N, C-alpha and C positions, 0 to 999 in steps of 0.2 A: 131464423129465417124471417124475413120481413113479410108482412101480410099485404093484401092488395090495397088496403087503405092506409098502410104505414110503410112507405117505401124506405129502402135502406139508405143510410146517410151517405151522401156523396162527399168524399174528402175535400176536393177543391171548392165545392159550393159551401160546405160548412166552414172552411177556412175563410172564404170571402165574407160569409155572414158574421163570423166572429170579428173580423177586422172592421166591418161596418158598425157593429154594435159598440165596439170600443171607441171608434172614431166619433160616434154620435155622443158619447158620454164625456168627451174631453173638451173642456172649454178653451177657447183660443188663448185667454190670458194665462192659463195654466202652463202653456208652453212658450210664453213670451210674445204672442201675436196680438195685434190690435183687434178689438171687437168691432171697429168701424166698418161700415158698408152694409148693404142689404143682403143678409144671409138667408137663403131659402131653405137651408138644412140646419138641423141642430148639431152643434159640435164643430169639428174641423171639416174643411173641404178636402176632397181627395188630393188636390194639388198641394195643399198645405202639409198633409201627411207625407207625400212624396218628397217635398222639399226638406222636411225635417229628417227624413230617412236617407236623403241624398240619392234617390232613385228617380227615374223618369215618371211623370204622371201617367203616361200610357202604360208602363209596366205595372204600376200600382193598380190602375183601373182594371187591367186584365186579371190581376191577381184577386182583386176584390169581387170581380164578376164571376169568378170560378172558371176562367178560361185558361188558367195555367195549372198544371198538375201539382206543382210545388214551387219552392223558392230555395235559393242557396242559404247556407247557414249565416253568411254575412248579411244577407238581406233580412232574414228573420231577426237577427240581433238588432239591426238598425230599426226595424219596425217596432220591436218590443220596447226599445228605448224611446222612440218617437211617440209611441202611444202610452208611455208611462205605465207599462204593465207591471203588476205586482208579481212576485215569484210564482204563484200558482197559475196566473194568467199566462205568464211567459212559458211555463212548462206545457200548458195546454196548447199554446200556439205551435210549439215544436212538435207536439204529438199530432196535431192536425196535419202538419206538413211532413209527417213520417221522418222526423229527425230525432236523434238521440239527445234528449234534454238533460242528461245526467250532469254534464259539466256546466250547465247554465244555472244551476242552483247557487245559493249564496257561496261566497268565496271559501275555498278549502285550502289547507296546507298540503304538503307533500304526502302526508298520511291519509288524506281524504277527510280530515276532520274540519268541520265548519269553524270559522272564526268565532261565531257566537257560542259554540260548544266549548272552545278553549277558554273563552271569557267566563263561562259558567263554572268551569273547573277551578279557575283562579279565584273566583268569588266565594268558593266553599272554604272559608277560613278555618273552621273547626272540623271539617269533614274530609277525610281522604277520598279522592275520586279518581276513577280510571275510565277511559273510553276503550272499549274492546270491539273488535269485529266478531263475526259469528264463528270464526275459527279460534277465538280467544287470543288473537294477537293484541298486544298492548299498543294502542295507537297514540294515546295521550294520557297524561297524569298530572296531578298537581304536586306541590312540594311535600305536602303531608302524606300523600300516598307513597312517595319515595321513602319517607321516614318510617312508615309502618311496614312496608314490604322490603324494598331495596332501591338503590339508585338505578332506575331503569335506563337512564341516559348512558351508562357505561356498558350496557348489554348490547352486543351487535344486533342490528335490526333483524337478521334472519333467525336469531335465537330469542327474540323478545315476544315469546308466546307464553301466556300465563300457565297453560296446561304443561308445557314443556318445563318451565321453571319450577312448577309445583312438584314435579317428579324428579327433575335432574339438577336443580340448583339448591345446594345445601342451605344457603342463606335464606332464600324465600321459603323453602320447605320448613326451616326451623322457626319461622315466625308464627306457626300454628301450634297451639298447645296440644290439640288433638288432630293430628295430620290425617289419619286414615279416613274418618268420615268426610272430611273436606275433600280429599282426593277422590273418594268414591263418588261423591255428589258431582264433582266437576266432570268426571268421566261420563256420568249419565246426562249431564247438561249438554256436553259436546255432542253426544250421540243424538240427542233430541233436536239440536239446533242446526245440524249440517247433514245434508244428504250423503249417504255412505259412498256413493260413486264418485264424489268430487276429488280430483287429483290432489288438491291442496290438503284435504283431510287424509287421503291415503298415505301421503308422504309423512305427515305428522304421526299417524297411527303406526306406521312401519317403524319409524325411528324410536318411538316410545316403547313399542312392543319388544324390540331387540334390546333396549337399554334397561327396562325395568320389569321384573316378573309380576309385580303387583298390578301394574297397568295392563299387562298382557292378560292376566286372569280376569280382571274386572271388565275389560273391554269385551272379552269373549262371553261374559255373562249376559250381555245385551240389556242391562237395566237402563231405563230412561228416567231422567229426573230433571224436571224443568222448574224447580223451585227458585223463585226470584227474590226471596226474603228469608231472614232468619238471623240468629245470633251465633257468633263464633268467638272463641277466646283466643286472642293473639298474645304474643309475648315479644319483648325487646330486651336486649342486654342491659339497657339503662333503667328499665322500669319493672321488669317482671311481667306476669300475666295481667291481662285486662280484657274484658268483653266489649264487643262492638256489635251493633245491629247492622245488617247488610241488606241493601235493596239493589236490585238490578232493574233498570228502566230501559225499555226499548226506544230507540230512535228510528222509527220505521222508514222514514224517507231516506235514511242513510244506511240502513241495514247494519246498524251499530248498536252497542249496548253501553249504558252508563251505569257503572257500579259505584255506589256511594256507601261509605261506612259512617255511622253516626253514634253518638253517645248522648244520653240525657244530660241536660245542664245540671251542674252541681255534683256530678258523680265522680268517683275515682277515675273512671275511664276518660271523662272529659279533661280532668287534670293531667292525665298521661298524654293525651293528644296535644294539649297546650305545651307540655314539656318537650315533646318531640318536635313540635313546630318551632319552638325557641332554639333547639339544638340545630334543626335543619337550616334555619335562617342565619346561623353562625353568629 
């Protein structure tokens, strides 16, 4: 509750103040306008912002003065571009206007994975990497991850859940030398990561409980495990067993997880990864 000396923030006024602040910081030459003329204000004029955003000066003036409750998504997009807002500023603009800014973040593919995250995966030459959502659906992977676990591209999207494959897919299940501790830890991780009432989780839990007695038992034990690092021993038909270190990093803005497997340079495990990479690249 606001005090007598600290009034509650007014949405339209705060939106207008934010627009004024960003306008004042933007030099005309930065948007291709001439500096000539007697400028009484720092930065761009209101009519210049309106021109860049392809809206009327009167509309922009009323918006900046807090006389409009909000603006359409198209207008906000145009203003964000005109004022050269960075991703954080753009998201804040939509928040002030009570708009959902989720889709305004950097470009994502059909799985909701940022282009930058895909690029990061591909740059991990000696490290298998996966992007997972909080239900442990596999959203993206690099070539080495396919070599270590399995070719995720041939798995139907509705079945491309790491937990599901860990219990029901013999190929992926067989890539762990000690499957049981891995599976137990995964069950605890999923319980810690997702609220139990969510329908997506309920469907997954129901399917695995009917299909696998171990899962049914371990889920009922209600153990929670949110360990995000450790060492596991994997195996492959071409190489035999090899240990890898595992780290799970949170991507909080996307509600996603980045799992990366690594091996110290010069080790047998690194040699195995390079062998698998060579085989995977054909």
